[in-house]
Structures are given as structure tokens and as C-alpha cells.
C-alpha positions as MATLAB code, in Angstrom:
seq = 'MMDRAGFESQALRDGFSLAEVVLPPNTKRPPHTHEFDARLFILSGAFMLARDGEIENFAPGDICEVPAGTPHQEITDERGTTYLAGRRFATQTQAAE';
ca = [
       0.002    0.002   -0.002;
       1.259    3.491   -0.845;
       1.736    6.110    1.881;
       1.212    9.877    1.624;
       4.842   10.648    0.781;
       4.867    8.037   -1.969;
       1.594    9.348   -3.394;
       2.856   12.952   -3.361;
       6.121   11.998   -5.057;
       4.425    9.938   -7.782;
       1.689   12.548   -8.400;
       4.212   15.356   -8.777;
       6.304   13.228  -11.187;
       3.123   12.612  -13.189;
       2.429   16.360  -13.495;
      -0.260   16.802  -10.848;
      -0.558   19.837   -8.566;
      -1.594   18.902   -5.014;
      -3.944   20.318   -2.369;
      -5.469   18.906    0.811;
      -9.281   18.900    0.741;
     -11.753   18.440    3.601;
     -15.318   17.385    2.815;
     -17.695   17.723    5.774;
     -19.901   14.905    7.039;
     -22.895   13.940    4.906;
     -21.707   15.770    1.792;
     -23.442   14.877   -1.462;
     -22.105   17.048   -4.252;
     -24.271   17.213   -7.356;
     -23.142   15.230  -10.401;
     -20.448   17.115  -12.324;
     -17.321   16.820  -14.460;
     -13.871   18.410  -14.231;
     -11.638   19.875  -16.930;
      -8.693   18.097  -15.310;
      -7.594   14.579  -14.411;
      -8.030   13.992  -10.682;
      -6.073   11.595   -8.489;
      -7.065   11.403   -4.810;
      -5.315    9.859   -1.833;
      -7.749    9.318    1.043;
      -6.256   10.511    4.343;
      -9.171   10.017    6.764;
     -12.873    9.237    6.919;
     -14.867    7.617    4.156;
     -15.187    8.749    0.545;
     -17.680    7.450   -1.979;
     -17.623    8.162   -5.687;
     -20.705    7.590   -7.825;
     -19.960    7.072  -11.516;
     -21.194    4.838  -14.306;
     -24.270    3.946  -12.212;
     -22.165    2.474   -9.376;
     -20.854    3.705   -6.037;
     -17.208    3.001   -5.201;
     -16.055    3.145   -1.563;
     -12.632    4.437   -0.548;
     -10.934    4.340    2.869;
      -7.720    5.866    4.244;
      -4.755    4.822    2.098;
      -6.862    4.231   -1.012;
      -6.265    6.028   -4.307;
      -9.096    7.175   -6.550;
      -8.650    8.385  -10.121;
     -11.182   10.336  -12.191;
     -10.184   11.226  -15.760;
     -11.111   14.671  -17.106;
     -14.667   14.827  -18.439;
     -15.929   11.840  -16.403;
     -19.388   12.487  -14.897;
     -19.295   11.677  -11.172;
     -20.632   12.580   -7.744;
     -18.661   12.871   -4.491;
     -20.305   11.598   -1.291;
     -19.293   11.307    2.370;
     -20.971    9.636    5.331;
     -21.243   10.929    8.906;
     -17.429   10.900    9.235;
     -16.694   13.226    6.334;
     -13.314   12.824    4.649;
      -9.968   14.448    4.120;
      -7.992   13.673    0.985;
      -4.993   14.829   -0.944;
      -6.225   15.981   -4.357;
      -4.027   15.891   -7.422;
      -5.161   17.909  -10.432;
      -3.608   17.753  -13.870;
      -4.870   19.871  -16.744;
      -4.222   18.900  -20.376;
      -1.323   21.367  -20.613;
       0.241   19.749  -17.522;
      -0.163   16.316  -19.103;
       1.761   17.406  -22.195;
       4.514   18.977  -20.092;
       4.926   15.795  -18.003;
       5.382   13.589  -21.083;
];
């Protein structure tokens, strides 16, 4: 299993910018897309991602990836969640290659 330092190092090598995000308990963001590739490293709590008609569950230490343009919905339970978010726009992808 990857740790935070390993995730950060790999994400930066892959051209992602990083930020820590806190989602409060019982969050249910409306369905949306991003103009960037997202790579998340779950730090605490529980994170659920609804996409393609299914809900995926993620726990601390898990990595979640959402390619740019993918419709999805972010959900938390009563614990909320904190994650490290990597974002990579198309121009960052080209620079990393």
C-alpha cells in the first residue's frame, strides 16, 4: 500500500498539482465533471464516488482516479473525509510527457 509521501512524489512526477481537501460529514455534491484529471489519496474518513451507475467506496490509504470529463458525484458519510487531491490539466499532461 502506498503512503502519503509516496503518493505525493508519484503525483508530482506525473504532473499533478496537489492540495489537501476536507469534505464535511454527509456531503453529497451534485453530479459534475472536471476539466482536469483527478487523483485522490484518502487521508481520513470515508469517501464514496458515484460514476457509471455504481458507487465505489474508498478508505484511508486508497487512491481514486477520475479522468477529465468523467461524470461523477462525491459523497461522504457521517465521518466526512480528508484527501490529498491531485489535479492535472491537459497542458500539464503534455509537459509531463
